[in-house]
VOTI-675513 format. One record per residue (C-alpha): residue number from 1; residue in one letter; x, y, z. Coordinates in steps of 0.05 Angstrom, whole numbers, plus 32768, in hexadecimal, padded with zeros to 4 digits. Example, Ala and Ser with C-alpha at 12.3 -4.5 7.8 and 13.67 -1.06 7.14 Angstrom:
REM residues 2
<n:1	res:a	xx:80F6	yy:7FA6	zz:809C> $
<n:2	res:s	xx:8111	yy:7FEB	zz:808F> $
REM end
This chain:
REM residues 255
<n:1	res:x	xx:876B	yy:89F9	zz:88AF> $
<n:2	res:x	xx:8778	yy:89AF	zz:88BA> $
<n:3	res:x	xx:8774	yy:8984	zz:887B> $
<n:4	res:x	xx:875D	yy:893C	zz:8880> $
<n:5	res:x	xx:8788	yy:8906	zz:8861> $
<n:6	res:x	xx:8783	yy:88BA	zz:8858> $
<n:7	res:x	xx:87BD	yy:888A	zz:885C> $
<n:8	res:x	xx:87B8	yy:8850	zz:882B> $
<n:9	res:x	xx:87E0	yy:8818	zz:8810> $
<n:10	res:x	xx:87D9	yy:87EB	zz:87D4> $
<n:11	res:x	xx:8803	yy:87AC	zz:87E0> $
<n:12	res:x	xx:8833	yy:87D5	zz:880B> $
<n:13	res:x	xx:8839	yy:880F	zz:87DA> $
<n:14	res:x	xx:8821	yy:8846	zz:8809> $
<n:15	res:x	xx:8803	yy:888A	zz:87FD> $
<n:16	res:x	xx:87E6	yy:88C8	zz:881E> $
<n:17	res:x	xx:87A3	yy:88D5	zz:87FB> $
<n:18	res:x	xx:877F	yy:8917	zz:8802> $
<n:19	res:x	xx:8739	yy:892B	zz:87ED> $
<n:20	res:x	xx:874B	yy:896B	zz:87CA> $
<n:21	res:x	xx:870B	yy:897A	zz:87A5> $
<n:22	res:x	xx:870C	yy:89C1	zz:87C1> $
<n:23	res:x	xx:8756	yy:89C7	zz:87AC> $
<n:24	res:x	xx:876F	yy:89DE	zz:87F0> $
<n:25	res:x	xx:87AE	yy:89B5	zz:87F0> $
<n:26	res:x	xx:87EF	yy:89DA	zz:87E1> $
<n:27	res:x	xx:8803	yy:89AD	zz:87A7> $
<n:28	res:x	xx:883B	yy:89DD	zz:8791> $
<n:29	res:x	xx:885C	yy:89D6	zz:87D5> $
<n:30	res:x	xx:8891	yy:89A1	zz:87C6> $
<n:31	res:x	xx:88AF	yy:89A3	zz:880C> $
<n:32	res:x	xx:886A	yy:8998	zz:882C> $
<n:33	res:x	xx:8860	yy:8959	zz:8803> $
<n:34	res:x	xx:88A7	yy:8942	zz:8813> $
<n:35	res:x	xx:889B	yy:894E	zz:885D> $
<n:36	res:x	xx:8859	yy:8928	zz:885D> $
<n:37	res:x	xx:8877	yy:88EC	zz:8839> $
<n:38	res:x	xx:88B4	yy:88EB	zz:8867> $
<n:39	res:x	xx:88B2	yy:88A9	zz:888E> $
<n:40	res:x	xx:88D5	yy:88C6	zz:88CC> $
<n:41	res:x	xx:88B8	yy:890C	zz:88D3> $
<n:42	res:x	xx:8877	yy:8908	zz:88AC> $
<n:43	res:x	xx:883E	yy:88D8	zz:889C> $
<n:44	res:x	xx:886B	yy:88AE	zz:8871> $
<n:45	res:x	xx:8859	yy:8896	zz:882B> $
<n:46	res:x	xx:8873	yy:8885	zz:87E5> $
<n:47	res:x	xx:884A	yy:88BE	zz:87C9> $
<n:48	res:x	xx:8810	yy:88EE	zz:87D3> $
<n:49	res:x	xx:87CE	yy:88ED	zz:87AC> $
<n:50	res:x	xx:879A	yy:8924	zz:87A4> $
<n:51	res:x	xx:8753	yy:8914	zz:878F> $
<n:52	res:x	xx:8737	yy:894F	zz:8769> $
<n:53	res:x	xx:86FB	yy:8960	zz:873E> $
<n:54	res:x	xx:8700	yy:8954	zz:86F3> $
<n:55	res:x	xx:86C9	yy:895D	zz:86BF> $
<n:56	res:x	xx:86B7	yy:891E	zz:8698> $
<n:57	res:x	xx:86D1	yy:88ED	zz:86CC> $
<n:58	res:x	xx:86C1	yy:88DE	zz:8715> $
<n:59	res:x	xx:8702	yy:88FC	zz:872E> $
<n:60	res:x	xx:8749	yy:8911	zz:871D> $
<n:61	res:x	xx:8785	yy:88F1	zz:873F> $
<n:62	res:x	xx:87C2	yy:891E	zz:8747> $
<n:63	res:x	xx:87FF	yy:88F7	zz:875D> $
<n:64	res:x	xx:883F	yy:8910	zz:877E> $
<n:65	res:x	xx:887D	yy:88E6	zz:878D> $
<n:66	res:x	xx:889C	yy:88E6	zz:87D1> $
<n:67	res:x	xx:88CE	yy:8919	zz:87B8> $
<n:68	res:x	xx:8895	yy:894B	zz:87B2> $
<n:69	res:x	xx:8895	yy:894E	zz:8766> $
<n:70	res:x	xx:885A	yy:893B	zz:8739> $
<n:71	res:x	xx:885E	yy:88F2	zz:8725> $
<n:72	res:x	xx:8846	yy:88CA	zz:86E9> $
<n:73	res:x	xx:8810	yy:8895	zz:86EC> $
<n:74	res:x	xx:880F	yy:886C	zz:872D> $
<n:75	res:x	xx:87E8	yy:882B	zz:8729> $
<n:76	res:x	xx:87E3	yy:881A	zz:8773> $
<n:77	res:x	xx:87D7	yy:8863	zz:8782> $
<n:78	res:x	xx:879E	yy:8864	zz:8751> $
<n:79	res:x	xx:877F	yy:8828	zz:8772> $
<n:80	res:x	xx:8784	yy:8849	zz:87B6> $
<n:81	res:x	xx:8765	yy:8889	zz:879B> $
<n:82	res:x	xx:872B	yy:8860	zz:8780> $
<n:83	res:x	xx:8720	yy:8841	zz:87C5> $
<n:84	res:x	xx:871B	yy:8886	zz:87E6> $
<n:85	res:x	xx:86EF	yy:88A1	zz:87AE> $
<n:86	res:x	xx:86BF	yy:8867	zz:87BB> $
<n:87	res:x	xx:86BF	yy:8876	zz:8805> $
<n:88	res:x	xx:86B1	yy:88C0	zz:87F8> $
<n:89	res:x	xx:8677	yy:88AE	zz:87CA> $
<n:90	res:x	xx:8699	yy:88CA	zz:878C> $
<n:91	res:x	xx:8693	yy:8887	zz:8767> $
<n:92	res:x	xx:866C	yy:8847	zz:876E> $
<n:93	res:x	xx:8684	yy:8801	zz:875E> $
<n:94	res:x	xx:86A0	yy:881B	zz:871C> $
<n:95	res:x	xx:86BA	yy:885E	zz:8705> $
<n:96	res:x	xx:86EB	yy:8887	zz:86DD> $
<n:97	res:x	xx:8724	yy:88B5	zz:86F2> $
<n:98	res:x	xx:8758	yy:88E0	zz:86D1> $
<n:99	res:x	xx:87A2	yy:88D3	zz:86E1> $
<n:100	res:x	xx:87E3	yy:88F2	zz:86C7> $
<n:101	res:x	xx:87E1	yy:88C4	zz:868A> $
<n:102	res:x	xx:8797	yy:88CB	zz:867A> $
<n:103	res:x	xx:8755	yy:88AA	zz:868A> $
<n:104	res:x	xx:874E	yy:8868	zz:86B1> $
<n:105	res:x	xx:8714	yy:883C	zz:86C3> $
<n:106	res:x	xx:870C	yy:881D	zz:8707> $
<n:107	res:x	xx:86E2	yy:87E5	zz:8724> $
<n:108	res:x	xx:86DA	yy:87BF	zz:8766> $
<n:109	res:x	xx:86E2	yy:8774	zz:875F> $
<n:110	res:x	xx:86DC	yy:8743	zz:879A> $
<n:111	res:x	xx:86F8	yy:8775	zz:87CD> $
<n:112	res:x	xx:8731	yy:878A	zz:879F> $
<n:113	res:x	xx:8738	yy:87C8	zz:8773> $
<n:114	res:x	xx:8748	yy:87C2	zz:872A> $
<n:115	res:x	xx:875B	yy:87FC	zz:86FC> $
<n:116	res:x	xx:8767	yy:87FE	zz:86B2> $
<n:117	res:x	xx:87AD	yy:880F	zz:8698> $
<n:118	res:x	xx:87B2	yy:8832	zz:8655> $
<n:119	res:x	xx:87C9	yy:880A	zz:8618> $
<n:120	res:x	xx:8812	yy:87F7	zz:861C> $
<n:121	res:x	xx:8839	yy:87FD	zz:85DB> $
<n:122	res:x	xx:887B	yy:881D	zz:85F0> $
<n:123	res:x	xx:88A6	yy:87DF	zz:85FA> $
<n:124	res:x	xx:88F1	yy:87E0	zz:85EB> $
<n:125	res:x	xx:8929	yy:87AE	zz:85F7> $
<n:126	res:x	xx:8964	yy:87CC	zz:861C> $
<n:127	res:x	xx:89A8	yy:87B3	zz:8634> $
<n:128	res:x	xx:8990	yy:87B6	zz:867C> $
<n:129	res:x	xx:894C	yy:8797	zz:866F> $
<n:130	res:x	xx:890A	yy:87A5	zz:864C> $
<n:131	res:x	xx:88EE	yy:87EC	zz:864E> $
<n:132	res:x	xx:88A2	yy:87EF	zz:8655> $
<n:133	res:x	xx:8879	yy:882E	zz:865D> $
<n:134	res:x	xx:8838	yy:8823	zz:8683> $
<n:135	res:x	xx:8827	yy:886B	zz:8693> $
<n:136	res:x	xx:886A	yy:886D	zz:86B8> $
<n:137	res:x	xx:88AD	yy:8858	zz:869B> $
<n:138	res:x	xx:88C7	yy:8814	zz:86B2> $
<n:139	res:x	xx:8902	yy:87E7	zz:86A4> $
<n:140	res:x	xx:88F7	yy:879D	zz:86B1> $
<n:141	res:x	xx:8934	yy:8773	zz:86C2> $
<n:142	res:x	xx:892E	yy:8727	zz:86C9> $
<n:143	res:x	xx:8959	yy:8705	zz:86FE> $
<n:144	res:x	xx:8960	yy:86BE	zz:8716> $
<n:145	res:x	xx:8958	yy:86D4	zz:875F> $
<n:146	res:x	xx:8944	yy:8718	zz:877C> $
<n:147	res:x	xx:893D	yy:8706	zz:87C5> $
<n:148	res:x	xx:8981	yy:8722	zz:87DA> $
<n:149	res:x	xx:8987	yy:8756	zz:87A3> $
<n:150	res:x	xx:899E	yy:879B	zz:87BA> $
<n:151	res:x	xx:8965	yy:87BE	zz:8796> $
<n:152	res:x	xx:8975	yy:8803	zz:87B1> $
<n:153	res:x	xx:89BD	yy:8803	zz:8799> $
<n:154	res:x	xx:89B2	yy:87E0	zz:8756> $
<n:155	res:x	xx:8972	yy:8805	zz:8748> $
<n:156	res:x	xx:898F	yy:8849	zz:8757> $
<n:157	res:x	xx:89C9	yy:883E	zz:8726> $
<n:158	res:x	xx:899C	yy:8824	zz:86EF> $
<n:159	res:x	xx:8968	yy:885B	zz:86FA> $
<n:160	res:x	xx:899C	yy:8891	zz:86F1> $
<n:161	res:x	xx:89BB	yy:8870	zz:86B3> $
<n:162	res:x	xx:8979	yy:886A	zz:8690> $
<n:163	res:x	xx:8969	yy:88B3	zz:8682> $
<n:164	res:x	xx:8967	yy:88F8	zz:86A2> $
<n:165	res:x	xx:8920	yy:88EC	zz:86BA> $
<n:166	res:x	xx:8930	yy:88A6	zz:86CF> $
<n:167	res:x	xx:8905	yy:8868	zz:86D0> $
<n:168	res:x	xx:88EA	yy:8836	zz:8702> $
<n:169	res:x	xx:8915	yy:87F7	zz:8705> $
<n:170	res:x	xx:88F2	yy:87B5	zz:8710> $
<n:171	res:x	xx:8914	yy:8773	zz:8720> $
<n:172	res:x	xx:88EB	yy:8735	zz:870E> $
<n:173	res:x	xx:88F7	yy:86EB	zz:871A> $
<n:174	res:x	xx:88D0	yy:86AC	zz:8709> $
<n:175	res:x	xx:88CC	yy:866F	zz:8736> $
<n:176	res:x	xx:889A	yy:8638	zz:8748> $
<n:177	res:x	xx:886E	yy:866B	zz:876A> $
<n:178	res:x	xx:8868	yy:8697	zz:872C> $
<n:179	res:x	xx:8887	yy:86DB	zz:8724> $
<n:180	res:x	xx:88A5	yy:8707	zz:875A> $
<n:181	res:x	xx:88BC	yy:874E	zz:8753> $
<n:182	res:x	xx:88DE	yy:8787	zz:8777> $
<n:183	res:x	xx:88DE	yy:87D0	zz:8762> $
<n:184	res:x	xx:890B	yy:880C	zz:8769> $
<n:185	res:x	xx:88DF	yy:884A	zz:875F> $
<n:186	res:x	xx:88F6	yy:888E	zz:8746> $
<n:187	res:x	xx:88DA	yy:88C7	zz:876F> $
<n:188	res:x	xx:88DE	yy:889B	zz:87AD> $
<n:189	res:x	xx:8926	yy:888A	zz:879B> $
<n:190	res:x	xx:8922	yy:8849	zz:87C0> $
<n:191	res:x	xx:8902	yy:8805	zz:87BD> $
<n:192	res:x	xx:88B7	yy:8804	zz:87C9> $
<n:193	res:x	xx:8890	yy:87C7	zz:87E0> $
<n:194	res:x	xx:8866	yy:87C7	zz:87A0> $
<n:195	res:x	xx:885B	yy:87ED	zz:875F> $
<n:196	res:x	xx:881B	yy:87E8	zz:8736> $
<n:197	res:x	xx:8834	yy:8803	zz:86F4> $
<n:198	res:x	xx:8874	yy:87DB	zz:8700> $
<n:199	res:x	xx:884B	yy:879B	zz:8708> $
<n:200	res:x	xx:8827	yy:87AC	zz:86C7> $
<n:201	res:x	xx:8869	yy:87B8	zz:86A3> $
<n:202	res:x	xx:8883	yy:8776	zz:86BF> $
<n:203	res:x	xx:8846	yy:8751	zz:86A5> $
<n:204	res:x	xx:8852	yy:876F	zz:8660> $
<n:205	res:x	xx:889C	yy:875B	zz:8662> $
<n:206	res:x	xx:888A	yy:8715	zz:8679> $
<n:207	res:x	xx:885E	yy:870B	zz:863C> $
<n:208	res:x	xx:888E	yy:872E	zz:860D> $
<n:209	res:x	xx:88C7	yy:8700	zz:8621> $
<n:210	res:x	xx:889C	yy:86C1	zz:861D> $
<n:211	res:x	xx:889F	yy:86B0	zz:8667> $
<n:212	res:x	xx:8854	yy:86A8	zz:8667> $
<n:213	res:x	xx:881B	yy:86AA	zz:8635> $
<n:214	res:x	xx:87E4	yy:86B5	zz:8668> $
<n:215	res:x	xx:87B5	yy:86F0	zz:8662> $
<n:216	res:x	xx:87B8	yy:86FA	zz:86AE> $
<n:217	res:x	xx:87FB	yy:8700	zz:86D1> $
<n:218	res:x	xx:8804	yy:8700	zz:871D> $
<n:219	res:x	xx:883F	yy:8727	zz:873A> $
<n:220	res:x	xx:8855	yy:8719	zz:8782> $
<n:221	res:x	xx:8872	yy:875A	zz:879E> $
<n:222	res:x	xx:8890	yy:8763	zz:87E3> $
<n:223	res:x	xx:884E	yy:8783	zz:87F9> $
<n:224	res:x	xx:881D	yy:8752	zz:87DA> $
<n:225	res:x	xx:8801	yy:8736	zz:879A> $
<n:226	res:x	xx:87EB	yy:875D	zz:875D> $
<n:227	res:x	xx:87C7	yy:8742	zz:8720> $
<n:228	res:x	xx:87CE	yy:875E	zz:86DA> $
<n:229	res:x	xx:879E	yy:874B	zz:86A3> $
<n:230	res:x	xx:87B2	yy:875D	zz:865C> $
<n:231	res:x	xx:87A9	yy:874A	zz:8613> $
<n:232	res:x	xx:87DC	yy:8752	zz:85DB> $
<n:233	res:x	xx:87C2	yy:876C	zz:8599> $
<n:234	res:x	xx:87FA	yy:8775	zz:8567> $
<n:235	res:x	xx:8832	yy:879A	zz:858A> $
<n:236	res:x	xx:8804	yy:87BA	zz:85BD> $
<n:237	res:x	xx:87E8	yy:87A0	zz:85FF> $
<n:238	res:x	xx:879F	yy:87B3	zz:8609> $
<n:239	res:x	xx:8768	yy:87A7	zz:863C> $
<n:240	res:x	xx:879C	yy:87AE	zz:8673> $
<n:241	res:x	xx:8782	yy:87AB	zz:86BA> $
<n:242	res:x	xx:87A8	yy:87AF	zz:86FC> $
<n:243	res:x	xx:8786	yy:878D	zz:8738> $
<n:244	res:x	xx:8797	yy:8786	zz:8781> $
<n:245	res:x	xx:8783	yy:8795	zz:87C9> $
<n:246	res:x	xx:8781	yy:87DB	zz:87E7> $
<n:247	res:x	xx:8782	yy:87EC	zz:8832> $
<n:248	res:x	xx:8770	yy:882D	zz:8853> $
<n:249	res:x	xx:87A1	yy:882E	zz:888E> $
<n:250	res:x	xx:8788	yy:886B	zz:88B3> $
<n:251	res:x	xx:8771	yy:88B3	zz:88AC> $
<n:252	res:x	xx:878A	yy:88F3	zz:88CC> $
<n:253	res:x	xx:8791	yy:893E	zz:88C4> $
<n:254	res:x	xx:87C8	yy:896A	zz:88A8> $
<n:255	res:x	xx:87D4	yy:89AC	zz:88CA> $
REM end
């Protein structure tokens, strides 16, 4: 039986999103997910998302990286899932969903989708940069210029040195236009055009290092602009929200 899917992107971070409320998708089939995410022989995506039923919230988001393995929290993926849930009538202008790291709130604001990020308290200085956990592990490295940086080569080396599970490596610079960032994502094992939890981690690192004192930080990624709102209370960042545009590119059928 053919299974309908939706192709989405949130500032260039692209996903295959499936309405799996009847749990028909073979989520244990790693090679199937790999094949679907393959950019030459499949649909092509940074990851795959299943929307499933979950008691106590409007829906559950299950996320898989392009390597076919279950992933941690994905900020842009969560925003894309919210868009489809709205289209399917699962939620209204606001809602709640369950993700790998717990419960998140969502709301539609001026044509953009905003989701809450859980409190951020795991922040550690490292030789290579600042480690920040925003539902996914990130290392933030500040550079004078990232335009010509070989993100794939440098990111791959740093990702492997960090730990057995690895971390996402984000390269951030500040200029007259604000903050720009590029991200090497584990699970994709390459640079992606944007990363929502990475942008959130970068905003935390920007405040931690005194590069800004604003409660709203804009990050210019290669795929578009993301906004992170946050408040520091003691050593913890609370009321964290990730906001940006979402686009449904097309829909099709698998099988």
